[in-house]
C-alpha positions as CSV (number, residue, x, y, z in Angstrom):
1,M,88.7,104.1,126.0
2,A,89.2,107.1,123.8
3,H,91.8,109.6,125.0
4,V,91.9,111.9,121.9
5,R,89.1,113.1,119.6
6,I,90.2,113.8,116.0
7,T,87.7,115.9,114.0
8,E,88.4,115.6,110.3
9,F,87.3,118.5,108.1
10,T,86.8,116.7,104.7
11,D,84.8,116.3,101.6
12,P,84.1,113.1,99.6
13,G,85.2,114.8,96.4
14,C,88.6,116.0,97.6
15,P,91.6,114.1,96.1
16,W,93.9,115.4,98.8
17,A,91.6,113.9,101.5
18,F,91.5,110.7,99.6
19,S,95.3,110.7,99.3
20,A,95.6,111.1,103.1
21,E,93.6,108.0,103.8
22,P,96.7,105.8,104.3
23,F,97.9,108.1,107.1
24,R,94.4,108.1,108.8
25,R,94.4,104.3,108.6
26,R,97.8,104.0,110.1
27,L,96.9,106.3,113.0
28,D,93.8,104.1,113.6
29,W,95.9,101.0,113.5
30,L,98.5,102.3,115.9
31,Y,96.2,103.9,118.4
32,G,92.9,102.1,117.9
33,E,90.3,102.6,120.6
34,H,92.3,105.5,122.1
35,L,91.1,107.7,119.2
36,D,87.6,109.0,118.7
37,W,87.1,110.0,115.1
38,R,84.6,112.6,114.0
39,T,83.9,114.2,110.6
40,R,82.7,117.6,109.5
41,M,81.8,118.2,105.8
42,V,83.5,121.2,104.1
43,G,81.2,121.3,101.1
44,L,83.6,122.2,98.4
45,S,81.0,122.8,95.7
46,E,77.2,123.4,95.7
47,S,77.0,123.1,91.9
48,P,79.3,122.2,88.9
49,Q,79.4,125.8,88.0
50,D,81.4,126.6,91.1
51,Y,84.3,124.8,89.6
52,L,83.8,126.3,86.1
53,D,83.7,129.8,87.6
54,K,87.2,129.2,89.0
55,G,88.5,128.0,85.6
56,F,88.5,124.4,86.6
57,N,87.1,122.1,84.0
58,P,87.1,118.3,83.4
59,E,90.3,118.4,81.4
60,K,92.1,120.3,84.2
61,Q,90.6,117.9,86.7
62,S,91.9,114.9,84.8
63,S,95.4,116.4,84.7
64,A,95.3,117.2,88.5
65,F,94.1,113.7,89.3
66,A,96.9,112.2,87.4
67,K,99.5,114.3,89.2
68,I,98.0,113.7,92.6
69,A,97.8,109.9,92.0
70,R,101.4,109.8,90.8
71,D,102.6,111.8,93.8
72,H,100.7,110.1,96.5
73,G,100.0,106.6,95.3
74,M,96.2,106.3,95.6
75,P,94.2,104.8,92.7
76,I,92.3,107.4,90.7
77,D,90.6,107.1,87.4
78,T,92.2,109.9,85.4
79,S,89.9,109.8,82.4
80,V,88.2,113.0,81.5
81,R,84.7,113.2,83.1
82,P,81.7,114.3,81.0
83,R,81.3,117.3,83.3
84,M,82.2,118.7,86.7
85,A,80.1,117.5,89.7
86,A,79.0,119.2,92.8
87,T,80.2,117.6,96.1
88,L,77.4,118.9,98.3
89,P,74.9,116.0,97.7
90,A,77.5,113.5,98.9
91,C,78.3,115.7,101.9
92,R,74.6,115.8,102.7
93,A,74.4,112.0,102.5
94,V,77.3,111.6,104.9
95,V,75.7,114.0,107.4
96,A,72.4,112.1,107.0
97,A,74.1,108.9,107.9
98,R,75.8,110.5,110.9
99,L,72.4,111.5,112.3
100,R,70.4,108.4,111.3
101,A,72.9,105.6,111.1
102,P,76.0,106.8,112.9
103,D,77.7,103.4,112.8
104,R,77.6,103.5,108.9
105,E,78.8,107.1,108.5
106,Q,82.5,106.3,107.9
107,A,81.6,103.4,105.6
108,L,79.4,105.6,103.5
109,L,82.1,108.3,103.2
110,R,84.6,105.7,102.1
111,R,82.3,104.2,99.5
112,L,81.4,107.7,98.1
113,R,85.1,108.4,97.8
114,V,85.9,105.1,96.1
115,R,83.1,105.5,93.6
116,H,84.0,109.1,92.8
117,F,87.7,108.3,92.3
118,S,86.7,105.3,90.2
119,G,85.0,107.7,87.7
120,E,81.5,108.2,89.0
121,L,79.9,111.6,89.4
122,L,79.2,112.5,93.0
123,D,76.0,114.5,92.4
124,V,74.2,111.6,90.5
125,P,71.6,109.8,92.7
126,D,72.8,106.5,91.4
127,T,76.2,107.1,92.9
128,T,74.8,107.9,96.3
129,A,72.5,104.9,96.1
130,G,75.3,102.6,95.1
131,A,77.5,103.9,97.9
132,A,74.7,103.4,100.4
133,T,74.2,99.8,99.3
134,D,78.0,99.3,99.6
135,A,77.9,100.7,103.1
136,G,75.0,98.6,104.3
137,I,72.4,101.4,104.2
138,D,69.1,101.1,102.5
139,P,69.2,103.6,99.6
140,G,65.6,104.6,99.9
141,A,66.0,105.4,103.6
142,L,69.1,107.5,102.9
143,E,67.3,109.4,100.2
144,A,64.5,110.2,102.7
145,W,67.0,111.2,105.4
146,M,68.8,113.6,103.0
147,I,65.7,115.9,102.7
148,E,65.1,116.2,106.4
149,E,65.5,119.7,107.8
150,E,67.7,118.5,110.7
151,V,70.2,117.1,108.2
152,E,70.3,120.3,106.2
153,V,70.9,122.3,109.4
154,A,73.7,119.9,110.5
155,L,75.3,120.1,107.1
156,R,75.3,123.9,107.2
157,E,76.8,123.8,110.7
158,D,79.6,121.6,109.4
159,M,80.3,124.0,106.5
160,E,80.3,127.0,108.9
161,A,82.7,125.3,111.3
162,S,85.1,124.5,108.4
163,R,85.1,128.2,107.6
164,E,86.1,129.3,111.1
165,P,89.6,127.7,111.5
166,L,91.2,127.8,115.0
167,P,93.5,130.8,115.5
168,A,96.5,128.4,115.5
169,A,95.5,127.1,112.0
170,R,95.5,130.6,110.6
171,V,99.3,130.8,111.3
172,L,99.7,128.2,108.6
173,D,97.9,130.3,106.1
174,D,99.2,128.4,103.1
175,K,97.3,125.3,104.4
176,L,94.0,127.2,104.2
177,A,91.8,128.2,101.3
178,N,89.8,131.2,100.3
179,W,86.0,131.5,100.4
180,S,83.8,134.5,100.0
181,G,83.9,135.3,103.7
182,G,87.6,134.8,104.4
183,R,89.6,131.6,105.0
184,R,88.6,128.0,105.5
185,Y,90.1,124.6,106.2
186,T,91.3,122.6,103.3
187,C,90.7,118.9,103.1
188,P,91.8,117.0,105.1
189,S,92.3,119.3,108.2
190,Y,92.3,117.9,111.7
191,E,91.4,119.4,115.0
192,I,92.9,117.1,117.7
193,M,91.5,117.4,121.2
194,R,92.8,115.7,124.4
195,L,89.6,114.6,126.1
196,V,90.8,114.8,129.7
197,D,91.3,118.6,129.6
198,G,90.0,119.9,126.3
199,V,93.4,121.0,124.9
200,R,93.0,121.4,121.1
201,I,95.6,121.5,118.4
202,A,94.9,122.5,114.8
203,V,96.5,120.6,111.9
204,P,95.3,122.3,108.8
205,G,95.7,120.7,105.3
206,F,97.5,117.7,104.0
207,Q,100.5,116.8,106.2
208,P,103.2,114.1,106.4
209,F,102.3,111.2,108.7
210,A,105.1,112.2,111.1
211,V,103.2,115.4,112.0
212,Y,100.2,113.5,113.3
213,D,102.3,110.9,115.1
214,V,104.4,113.4,116.9
215,L,101.4,115.4,118.0
216,L,99.7,112.4,119.5
217,A,102.9,111.2,121.2
218,N,103.1,114.6,122.9
219,L,99.4,114.9,123.7
220,V,99.1,111.5,125.2
221,P,102.6,110.0,125.8
222,G,101.4,107.2,128.1
223,I,98.9,105.4,125.8
224,E,99.7,102.1,124.2
225,R,100.9,102.2,120.6
226,R,100.6,99.1,118.5
227,E,103.3,97.8,116.2
228,P,102.8,98.0,112.4
229,A,100.6,95.2,111.0
230,S,102.6,92.0,110.5
231,S,100.8,90.9,107.2
232,V,98.7,92.3,104.5
233,E,95.9,89.8,105.3
234,E,95.8,91.2,108.9
235,V,95.2,94.7,107.5
236,L,92.5,93.6,105.0
237,R,90.6,91.6,107.6
238,G,90.7,94.5,110.1
239,T,89.2,97.2,107.9
240,G,86.0,95.7,106.4
241,T,86.5,97.6,103.1
242,P,88.7,97.1,100.1
243,L,92.0,98.9,100.4
244,A,94.5,100.5,98.0
245,T,98.0,99.2,97.8
246,K,99.3,102.4,99.4
247,E,97.0,102.1,102.4
248,V,98.1,98.6,103.1
249,A,101.8,99.6,102.6
250,V,101.6,102.5,105.1
251,V,99.8,100.4,107.7
252,C,102.4,97.6,107.4
253,D,105.3,100.1,107.1
254,I,106.6,98.5,103.9
255,S,107.2,99.8,100.4
256,F,104.4,100.1,97.8
257,E,106.1,97.4,95.7
258,E,106.4,94.9,98.7
259,A,102.8,95.5,99.5
260,R,101.6,95.0,96.0
261,E,103.5,91.7,95.6
262,A,102.2,90.4,99.0
263,L,98.6,91.4,98.1
264,G,98.8,89.7,94.8
265,R,99.5,86.4,96.5
266,V,96.4,86.5,98.8
267,A,93.9,89.1,97.6
268,E,91.8,90.0,94.6
269,E,92.1,93.5,93.0
270,C,89.4,95.7,91.5
271,H,91.5,97.8,89.1
272,V,91.2,101.6,89.2
273,G,93.7,104.0,87.6
274,F,97.3,102.7,87.9
275,D,96.4,100.5,90.9
276,G,93.2,99.3,92.5
277,F,91.4,98.2,95.6
278,W,92.2,94.8,97.2
279,S,89.9,92.4,99.1
280,L,90.5,88.9,100.5
281,P,88.7,86.3,98.3
282,E,85.9,85.6,100.8
283,A,85.1,89.2,101.1
284,A,85.2,89.8,97.4
285,A,82.9,86.8,96.9
286,L,80.3,88.2,99.3
287,R,80.3,91.5,97.5
288,R,79.7,89.8,94.2
289,A,76.8,87.8,95.6
290,A,75.2,90.9,97.2
């Protein structure tokens, strides 16, 4: 039974949200069914021009991706993209899945992230269709859902919520970002609510894992907390999606180097950037046959 709801304000195109995935996976491993995860889409860019107007071009993006990958250990293709890409189509796809196939929402968000950070453009229909197939959603159905008025309304509600941070979040102003109407959550930001009494805590921006762990320990001190995973196979089997070395290392509470060596003995790697995404042989074979 869930005791805590964590609402993540995020965007499929944000490298910081992608870099925080190891922490989210470790929280999920440690607390499991006690956590109820929700997502709200921030909508970082409605068009490629949004980035260019801020002086952010493909060359600067490549440089930023290289630094973030180096600092945080997640696999990112750092080659220069042909152009900047809007993130709103991918956000709309995630919201559509939330409303029409809620059990596939997280899988779609993950596959959009993986494709984007493997070098694909988020606003290209083929990227969305490929991610849908990866996530077990019919691409044609997703395309139809994305143009529904209800989906557009829900997307705009997500974006509005992300632009109204809780008062406590505003205290940590350096973890927020500007928008034309004021300040908004950066990705990833969490609003953590204890379900028994509705107490909410704002955790804006990218934070060390210990911040989330301490907050949960104080909010719900009596709930069971699992031990770190005992093997890399256990982590890969429990997720249902290929994982980066850093994600497995954090869940197992071992070093990047230890995780990579252990993964090399039992799993297959799809290379991306300086690292890649690992699958057990049987799962990799199923994906190749699909």
